[in-house]
N, C-alpha and C positions, 0 to 999 in steps of 0.2 A: 268823112265821119266814118262812114260804114267800113272803110280800111283799117281805120284805127281799131275798130272794136273787133275785127277779125284778127288782127295781128295780137290783141290782149287775149283772146280766147285761144290762140295757138301757142302761148308761152309756157312751157311744161315746167311742172315742180311747184307751182307756188302753193297749192292745197297742202302737199307734201310737207313743204317749209314750214307753213301755219301748223300743222299737226305736231312737228317735231318741237316747234316754240311752246304750244300749249303743253306738250309733254313735261318739257324741261321746267317750265313755271309750276307744274304739278308737283314735281319732284321737290324743287326748292320749297314749296309750300309744306310738304311732309317733312323734309329736314328741320324746317324751323320748329315743326309743331314738336317734333321727337326732342330737338335740344332744347326747347322749352320745357319739355316734361321731366327731361334730365336735370335742368337747372333747377326746377321747382323741388325736386326730390332732393338734390345736393344741397338747397337752402334749408330745407326741412332738417336733413341729417347732420348739417354742419355743426351743429352746437355739440351733439353727443360725441361725432368723430373728433371734433377739437378737444373735448375733455378728456376722451380716452387717451390722444395723442399726448396731451399735455401730461397726465398721469404717467403715461409710459416713460415719457421724457424724464420725468422727476425721478422715477424709480431708477433708470438707467443712469441718471446724474449720481443719485446717493449710492448706488453699486460702485460706481467709477471711483467716487470721492472716497468710499471706504477702502477700495482696494489701493488707491493711491496713498492712503494714510498708513494702512499697514506695510505697503512696501516702503515708504518712507521710515516707518519705526525699524523694521529689520535691517535696512541699510544703515541707519543709525548705530543699531547694536553690533551689526558686523563690523563698522568703522571703530566703535569703541573697543571691541576684541582685538581688532588688529592692532590698535595703538596700545593697548596693554600687553599684547605678545610681543610688540617692537621694543616697549620700554623695558620688558623683562628680559629680552634678548641681549639689549645694551648694557643693562645692568650685569648680566651674567658674563657678556664678555670683557667688561671693565674688571669685573672680580678675577675672572681667569688671568687677565694680564697682570693684574695686581700681585696674584698668587704667584705667576712664573716668575715675576720680577723678584719678590721676596724670597722664593725658593733658590733663584739663582745667585741673589746677595748672600743667602746664609751658605749656600754650598761655598761659595767665594770665599766668605769669611773663614769657614771651617777649613778649607784648603790652605789659607793663607796661615792660619794658627798652626795647622799640622806641618808646614813646611819650616816654621820658627823651631819646631822641637828637633831633637836629636833624633839618630836613627833608631834608639832603642826606644825612647819615648813614641816616636812614630809607630813603631811595631805594636806597642802597646795600646795606642790610641785606635789603631786598626782593629785589634782584638776588641775592645769595648763597643766599637760601633757595631761588629759583627754580633757580639751579644745582645745588645739592644736592639737590632733587627730581629733576632731570633726570638727574644722575650715579646716583641710586639706580635710577630707570628704565632706564638704559643697562646698569647691574650686572645687573639681572634679566634683561633681553634677552640678554645674553651669556652667562649661564649657560644660558638656554634655547639659545641656538645651539649652545654646546658640548656640550649632552646630545643634541640632534638630530644633530650631526656623529659622536658615538659611536655611533649606531645603524647597523645594516646597512642598507643601501638596498634599497627594494623594487624588485625587478626584473621587470617587465612582458613577459612573452613573447609575441611576435608570431607567428602560424604564417603561412607562405607557402604557399598553394594555386594550383596552376596555374588560370589562367583558361579556363573551358570554351570550345572553339572549335568551329566547324561542321564538323566533320572526320568524313565517313561511315565507319562501322565496317567493315574489310576483314580478311579472315582467320578465324580461329576465333572464336567468340563464346559466351561462358558466361552463361546467364541465372541471376539470383540474385533471389528473392523475399524482400523485407523487409517483413513485415506483422504487425500486433499484437505487435511486439517480439519476434519470431522470425525466423529465418534459414533459407532453405532453397535448394539449387540445383535449377533446375527442368530436367528432362531435355527440353527442347525438341526437340533434334536427334532423338532417339530415338522421341519422340511424332510428328513430321512423317514419319520413316521409316515408322512403322506406318500412320499415315494414308495414305501413298501405296500401299502394300499393298492396306489396306482399301477404298480408291477403285477400285482396278483390279478387285478382286473383287466390286464393287456396282455398276458403271456401268449394269448393265442397269435399275437401278431407275429412272434417269433418262428411259428409255424411255415410263414409265407416269406420270411426273409431272414436273414443271419444277423441283423443288427436292429435295435430299436431304440429310438431317440425320441425322448418326450421332455416337456417342460410342465412344472406344476407349481402350484402357487397363487397368488401371493400369500406370504406369512411375513407379517412385519415389515412390509415394502420391500421383500425379498422373493426371488424366484428361484427354482432349482431346475437345472438341466441334467438329465441322466442318460447314460447309454447302457443297455443290457445286451449281451450278445448270446448268439447259440454256439455251442459247440459240440461238435460230433464225438461221440465215443467209439473207438474203434477196437476190435481185435485181431489177434493174429492166430494163423493156423498154417498146416501145410499146404493148404490150399492157396493162401494169401492172406491179405488184409481185408476184414469185414467190418461193417459199422453194425455197432450193437444197439445204439440209441443216440440221444442227445441230451444235453443239460444248459439251462440258461444261467448265465454267470453275470454278475455287476461288474462293469469295466471301469466307468468313472463318471464324476458329477461336478459340477460347478454351480456355485451360488452367485446368482445375478442379481444386483440391486436395480429397482425399479426407476429410480432417479439417481443421479449424481450431483453434488455429494450427496450423501445420504448420512441421516443422524444428526446430532448436535454439533456446533463448533466446538473445536477441542478445548478452546478457552473457557466455555461456559460448561462443558462437560465435566471439567475437572473441579467444578465447585460441588461442596457437599450437598447442596439442594437441588442438583440436577436430576434428570430423568435417568441418567446413565448410573448415577450412584444409587438410586432409589432402586433400579432393577438390580443392582449387585446384592443390595440388602436382602434379597429375597433368598439368598443361598448362603450356606453355612460356610465359613472359611475353612474348617478343619478337614474338609472332604471334598472342596472344589477347586478347580484349578482356572484361572483366567488365560485363556489363550488368545494373544494379540495378533492379528494379521495385519501387517504393515508394509510400507512402500518407500523407496527412497524420496528423501525430502521431509520425511516425518519422524526422523530418529530424535531430533532434540525434543520435540512433543511427546515422543515414546519415552523418555528418560523422566519426565514430569508425570506421565500416566503409571510407569511402574512405581514410582515413588508414592503416589496416592493410593494406588491399590495395595501396595505392601502394608501401608499403614494400617489398612483395614484386615490385614491378617491372610491375605489369600495367596497362595503360591502362583507363580506366573510363568508362563510359556510363551515365547516370541517366535513368530515364523515370518521372517522376511520374505517378500514376494517381489519379483521383477516386475518393472512396469508394464502395465496391460495384462497381466495374468490374474485372472480372477480367483478367488478362493474355492478350495473344494477338496475332494477325496477320489483316490483309486483304489484299484484292487492289490496295486504294487505299491501304495503309498507309505509313509513312516508315521510312527506316532508322535505326538509332541513331546517334546522334553521341557520339564518344568526345573526352575533355578533351586 
């Protein structure tokens, strides 16, 4: 008896096995609880879900039914059109065959009657047939002529524009920039007045270097960049060349827009109520010339501008510029030429 107990105590793994069994049973109990909770939720939510699914299914059914009904109507209409076109084609084919047969029979009858005539009568018959053909052609041409005469004649309008003449601009000159299909009045005179004041305040700079470059503005969304140079005045004597003094001279200037494109869109600027035309109304046409600076690609709009400005009574000068070149003036530049 004691031996048996010793053997039982010496059997390994029994406690571990019982622990595993206990853990498995616990896990199964937890799973049953989780499944039960989910089932209870599903049972509670199932009527609403079923109702929503049923409503969704009904909507899909009605949508599919309407689509099928529309498709069926379209197919029936297409079949009807095909049947009508086929019947029309068969009718035209039958008509063409009948006309061909009738024309062939008529030609055969005419040829048969012609063969029965004498040579002189055949010649007379041919002449009559040619006369009938010519008369039919004449009738067609007459109807076409009457139709053309009943139409209103197409009138082509020719616009007469003044021929540009080499006439230097005198009096007041208003500068207008036409670039990128935008129009802006350039305050050239105001910028030049500022330049004169700025030069007087900065002439001392030319004592240190031979060239002075400065930028002033803005005035009306434009700035002016100008360059003044110092030129030495020399004299000559038997001893050689000597410097007698120096003078400051204007070299050149450029007008630079602060933004691009600048001004109003050209299609708006050509309206009588635009800011552009309101600015032009400040000047008197008798002593004012409008100088338009423009670039390639704007010449069609230039013609429209010239027409509108000319109707206001202003003289016009045009200065075409190469792409990328800013408008400006220089000591060796030329005057504007008005039309």
